[in-house]
N, C-alpha and C positions, 0 to 999 in steps of 0.2 A: 612601331620599326623604322629606322631611318629614313628608309625609300616611300614613308608618306611624304616627304619634304623634302624639296631640291632648293641647292644656293642658289638664290636668284639677285639678280640686283633690280631693286624697283626705285622707279623715279614718280618724285611729284609735281604733275604739269601745271605751269601757271596760263590761265587764259584763254582756258579751252573751256568750252561748253559741255555737260554731260552727256551727249546725242551721239551718235554713230557719224553722223554727216559732219559735226562739227571738227572731232576726233579727225577723220579723213583729211577734212579740210586743211588742217592741222598741221600734215606733212609734207614732204619734200617729193610731191606727185610727179615732178619731171625726174629728180631719184630713182624714184621706185619704177617708174616706167623703161628710165635705163637699165634697170637691174631686172626687170621681167618678174617685179612680187606679183603677188598671186593674194587678192588679200579676200579676207573670210567674214564671217559676222556669227559668229559663234553663240546660241544659245544655251549651252548647258549651263553657264554662269550665272543668267538669270538677273542680269545687270548689264545696257549698254556695251557694248563691246566691239571690237575691231581687232583682228589676229593676220599679220601681214606673214607672207613666208617666201623665201627666195633660194635661188643656188646662185652662189656665185663663180663659174669656173672658167679656168684658162689651162690651155691644152698640156704646157710644159711647165715644169715649176722656173723661176726664176733663176733658179742656179746652174740647170742645165745645159744652159751655151759657156758662162766663162768657167766652168769646171771641166769641161770637155776641151778646150785652150790649154789649160793646167796640166791636165794628165795625157792628154790625148786621145783619152776613151770619151765615146759619145755614148751618151746615156740621158733618155728620155723620159721622166717622170712628173707624170699630171699632179695637179695643184687643185682641190674642192673645197671651197667655203661655204659655208651658208650662214642665212641669217633671217631671223624671228623676230617679232616686238610684236607684243599682245597688249592692246589699250583696253583699257575697262573703266567705267565711272562706278563709283562709290560712294554713296550717300552724297552724291552732288561734285564731287573732286576725282579729274581725270588722274590716274595712273598709267604708268608706261613698264613693263616689264622686257627685256631683252635678250635673246637668246643667240650665243655665239657671236656673229659680227651685227645684232639686234641693234646693238646701242649705234650704231651708226644712223639708222634710220629714224632717230630720236632726235629732231632741230634743237641746239643747244640753248636755244634762247628762250625755250619753251622750260627747262629744266628750273623749277625751286630750289637754286642755288642751296642753299641750307637745308633741306627737307633730313637727309640723312644725318647731317650732324649736329639738327635739332634733336633727334631721337638718341644720341648716343651720349649726348649730354645729361638726358635725363635718366635712362636705363641702363647704361653702362659702369661698369664695377670702377670707380675710379684709382683702384690698389692694385686693379691687374690690364693695366692699359698697354696690348702691342704692340702698336705702333702710332707714329703721329706724321703728319704731314703739316709746317706751317711756314708762313713769308713773315720777313721784318718788314714792315713798311720803310722806303725809301733807300733798301740796300739792296735791291733785285735779288735777291736770296730765296732758296728755296732750302729749309732745313726736312730733313726726312729721319726720324729716331723708330726705330725699333728693336724689339725685346720681345722675341718669340714666346719667353715663357711669363709676359705679365710682370709690370713693375707700378707703383704710385705715380700720380701724376707731375708730382716734383720730381723724382728723377727723371725725367724727358726732356726737364729746363725748357718747358713750352711757355710758362705764365709770366705775362709781361705785357704791359700795357701799348705797346708797339707791335704787337708779333699778331699776326690773322690765323689762327689753326682752322686749316683747310679741310681736316680728316682724323679722324681717329680709329682704331681698331682696337677691341679687347672682346672681353667675357662680359656678357650681359648679367642681372640679378636676375632673381628667379622671375621668368616672366611669362605669360600666357601664352605664349604660343603653341603651334601644333608642335615644331620639333621638340619643345620643353616634355612634352607627354611622352615621350620616347628616348630620352637620353638617361631615365634614371638616378637624375639630380646631377649630370655631367656638366659643366659651363656648354653653355651657347654663346658661338664667336661670333663677331658682327663687326663690318666697317662702314661706316659714316661719314658721308661727304657730302656732296651734291644727290647724290644718290644711296642708297642703303643696301648692302648686299649683307642679307643673312637667308638661311632657311625658311621657305615658305612651303605652306601646306600647298599637295597636289591639287587636292581634290578640289572642285569648286567650291565648297561650303568651307572647307579648310582656307582656303585662301583668302578669301571673303571674310573669312574671321578673322585672319592674320592682321590683314589691311585697318582691318576695322581697329583693332586693338594699337595697332602703332600709330594709326590716327588720334585714336583718344589718348597717348600718352605724349605725344606732341601737343596736345589742346590743353589739357590739363594736370598733367605732372607738372612739377619744377625741378630746374638741373640741381646735379648735388651740387652740394657747395664746393666743394673741390672743384667742380670742371662749370661752374658757373661763370669766371671768366671770357671764358669762347665766346658769350654773348655779348660782351662787353661794346667790342668793335664790330658795329655795322656800316654800311657802305650811308655815306648821304643820299636822303631822300629829298631834302627841300628841292623843287622844282627851280627857284629860282636861284639859288647856289649852283645847282646843275648845271642850266646856262649860262652860268656864268664861266664856268669848268671847263666847261667844251670848248665855248667858245674863244678864252684863252690858249685853250690847246692848239682848236682850230689855227687862229694866230702863227702858236710855236710853228704848227705842221710847215706851215708857209716861208721859214725861213731855212736857210743854209743849217745843214745838224753842226749841232756846238757840244754835244757829250749830255745835252739832260736827260734826251731819253735815250734808256736801256733797255735788255731786250732781258728778259725771263721768260722761264718758260709755264704755258698755263697748268694751273692746280689739277686739273682732272689728266692732264696728259701725261705725267710721267713714264710710264711705262711704254706708250709710244715713242715716246723720244729716246728713253734709251736703246729702240729696237730700228728706229728709223734710219736709215740711210740715204733717203731721197726727200727733199722736200719741192711743192709745187707751190708758188708762190704766185696766187692773181689778185690784183689788184687793181680796179677803174680800167678793165681790159680785157674784154670778156670774149675776146678770141682770140688771148693768147694768155700764158704763163712762164713764169719764170723755173728751171728746173737748177735744184742748185744740191749740196752735200750738207750744208748747214743753214739752220735760218740764216736770211741776210737783210739783218735792217736797214745798211745802205739803201738796197735794192725799195723796200718797202717804204722809208721814208723818203727816198725820189719820185718815187709812184704817188704817194701822199702830195707834194711838193707842186705837182702838176697841173692837182683837181683844182676847183676856181675857190676862191676864200668864202667859206662857210659851208663847203663840200668836202671838205678833204676829211675830216672826222668822219663823216659820213662812209666816206670811200674806204676808210681802215676798217668800221665795224660790216659792211657789206661785203669786202676784201676776204681772202681764203688760202689761208696756209695749208695744204694737206700733208702728211707724213706718211712717206709710202717704205716699203721695206725695199723695194727694187729701182733703178732707175727708170725702168721701160711702165712701171706706175699702174698696171691693171688694178682691176676691181679689187681683183685675192690679194693682193700687197696693199693695200690703203691701208691703215691704222689708225688714221684719225684726219676730220676736215674741221680745221678749226678757225675762230674769226680772227686777221690780222690782225686786231687790236689788244687780242689778247695776250701778244706776247710783249705788249711794249711797259717799259713802267717808267714814269716821269713824279715829278713832283711842279704844284703849280701852287702860288700865294693870292692869297685874295687878303690883302689888306697884314695884318698882324695875323690874319690864318693861314696854315700851311697845310696841303691836299697831299695824294699822291694816290695816282691812277694803280691799279691793281687787278689784272684780268677782267679790264673793260671795266671797272667801278671803282668810283671815287671814294675813298677814306678821310678821314680828319686827323692829321697826328694831333694825339693829344687828349683826344673827345675822351677815354675813356681813362684817363690819368689817373682823374680823382678819384674816380668807382673805382677801378680797380685797388687803386692804394688804400681804400677803406675796407675792402672787402680781405684784400689778404692780412690788414689786422685782424680784422672782427675773426677772423679762424684761429688766431693767437689764445684767443681770451675762451678756455674753456667752459660751457656751463657749469660745469662742478670740478673746481679744480684738483688735478691729481694729491695736489698737496695744500695744507692748511698751515700759513706760519705764523707764530707769534705777533704780538703787537713790539713795535719797536719803540722802547724808551726815549723820553726825549732828556738829550743829552749823553746818552749811550753813543760810544765809538761803534765803528762796523765791525770792527774785531771783536771786538766785547759782545755784539749781538750775533755776529756766528758762532761765536763757541758757545754761546746760550743755547744755540738752538742745535747745534751738535750735539751737545749734553742733554738735550733734555729728548734726543732723537736717537732708539738703537741702530747701529749702526752707521749714521751719518759720521763722515770724517771733515773736520774744518780743516780747509785748505787756504783760508785767507794769508797773504802774505808769505807765503812756503812757494816760492817761485822757482823757476827752472831759468836754465841760461837759453838764449836768443841764437841761436844756429847761424844767425845772419850778423850778430855781434854781441859773442859769448858775453864782454863786461855787461850787454844789458841784461834785465830780467825780464820772465813776462809772467804772469800772473796766471795760472790756467782756469781755475777755477776759486769760487769760496767755499762752500762747499761740494761734497761727493758722495750721493747716497749709494745703500747698499749695491742695488741694479748698474750702476756705475751711469747715472745720469750725474751732469755737472751742474751743480746750481751755482750761478751769478745775482749777485745780491748787491743794490744800489739806493741809495738814499738822494733822491733829485727834486731842485726844487726850480729847475729851466732844464734846458735842452742838452745842454752841454755834457752833465755826468750821463743823461742816456745815452750820449753819442760815443761815450769812452764804453759803456757798456757793452752796445752793441758792436762794435768795432774789437772789443777783449772776446765777443764770443767767437767771431769769424776768424779772428788768428788765433784761438784754441784751437777750433778747429781743427784751421789748415795746417798749423802746426803738429798735432797728434798724426794727421793722415797723412802729411808730407815727410817727415823728419823723425828718423829712427833713433838719435841722438836725443831728440824731446820724449820720443814715446820711453825710451830706456830711463831717461833719468826722471820722470814723471810717475812709473810704476816703482820704481826702486824710493823714490820720494813716499808714496802712498805706504809700499808694506813698512818702511823705515818708521812713520810716524804713527803706524797704528799696532806697530809691536810686530808686526806679522801674520796679523789675524785680515787684514784686508790684503786678499791677493788679487792684482788685476792679473791677464794673462798680458805674455811681452809682447805680443800687438796688438794693445786694445786701441779699440777708437771709439767715439763715444757715438750714440745714438738716438740718445735725447738731450736738450739743453733747456734748461728751466731760468727764464729772469724774474726773477723776484724783484719787485719795483715798491718802493715809497714813495708816493707823491705828498712832497709836503705841502701842507694846509689845501688838502683836496680829501673830502670824503673816503673816494672806493675809487679804485683804481679799473678803470674801462676804455674800451677802442674811442669812445666821443672824450676821453678827461685826458688822453696821453696828448703834450704840445704838438702844434702841425707839425713842427718840424721834424722832431721825435718819429711821428708816424711813418713820414717817408723812408726814414731812414730805418725804420724797424722792420719796414714791407722788406727793405731792399734787403736787410740781414737776414731775414726768413726764406726768400727767395735763393738766396746763397746757398744757405746752409740746408735746405732741402735738396738742391741740386744737388749737394754732396751726400745724401742720406740721413741727415741727423733734421729731426723734427722739432720744433721751437714750441715753448708752452710760456704763455706771458702768468705770473701772478702778484696780485697784492699785500701788500705789507701793512696790517694795517698800524696806524698810529699811535701810540701809548701815553701814558701822564709822564709823569718825572720819575725818574729810574730812583729806587730807595738803596740799591746798594749794588758794588759791581760783584758780580758773581765769579767765582774762582774757575780759572781755565783745569780743567782737567781733561785727558784723551779716554776713549770709551773702548770697552772690547766688541770686536765688530764681530761677528759671529757665522758669518756667511762671507763664502768666496765669489766675486765676480766670475763668471765665465764665459761674457761674451760681449 
């Protein structure tokens, strides 16, 4: 039964030795003393562990006084929040599990920022993603996508070489966690970012087993190929580059604000940001802090500028921004305590290389561009193509080839040169596809000896999908033309939009069509096309057409009877 598990957020801590003394020393002892935390050393787990609990009390809820002034009715209600955190060492790795406000007791700098995300991209069903949080390099923008019922990754629009995915939520594949044994085939959900929020076993043996399973998956499994792009962009790790970037930013912080530094909400604290009404900013001022209704970028930059050269960046790293519910901001009202630096985003160039600061870490622009393009192209070539097309004979025209393919395949319809009017300019014509399969798949055919014809093919695919999705006029004309050309035997629904496109390509003088044999320029454009269409819910497959010998004769054009109606 599900009561054998509880949904918890577990963090993996970096740089903490797997001993009780080291775990205690890693915590903010001053904060624990201020909150009156009680330390415990549990034996039941059978591993080194530290368990801290505390209650955060306040005599009156923060809304009582202002509402008394508004209503004239004096009401006093008390508020009490609790906090607990369990630190335990499993096989040499230290984990932290917080309860209620317990996450506040875990120092941010100790959290492995990619732990939960690393698990998610290896174990989450890429077709059932419920939500994602991503950041765009250099735009100071956070995008949050929510699909409660789950959706394939492409529909979330997060696959981009300049976008950093911070969190993924969705349903897990079949997984030997404690919760899976009690769900009777029902999917188990999880949220992976810095931490991993998932149902974990309550009993000591079950909890340890779950943590070991999670560790094994992160260590041994490879990411789903639909999610591997998440790992393409990683923070800069080269010490010399980091030193140069930090020095350049320190110098920038010493100059008057010029708009190059902008503000962005730290990735782990969006929930706190939406709830907070008071900000307490403390930078290089141990005896005082600024209270404001929102994050005050001008104040932060001023405090940094007042620091000594070489210490400005350090002042921001050590400075804090506390998000609270109420201006009085007692312990019970605190939502999050963050590093001041994590709120800043800026760009620095070192020669021809461009870098961006995000969440306190440096990223290089374009570092994953080539890898991401290559990965996006690879997934378009199925190991076993869904269709096999005949050789394209030397000297055979594109129209003759398409008609021959349709003649040889029951249910296929040739629509080459059977254009529809362009609603943007009715005198112009648009070709939707060359061939239409019985299930409504659009097939676009092209013979190419360079990147130019392929670029035309990819643009045709995007235009065809956009027009069919956005223009009722085009849908009406296209479905009517299909019915007329098939003699009424091929019936598309009036609101037809394609779900799949096949790009059939013959590369002249190349033995096989593979991701590597596609022209370099075309690899970029096909990757962009596939991403754009995937965001519209249309999958793309690329298949090769064999190059044949000399055509012996011209095959007659004939229309074939279509035995099945397309229903969606």
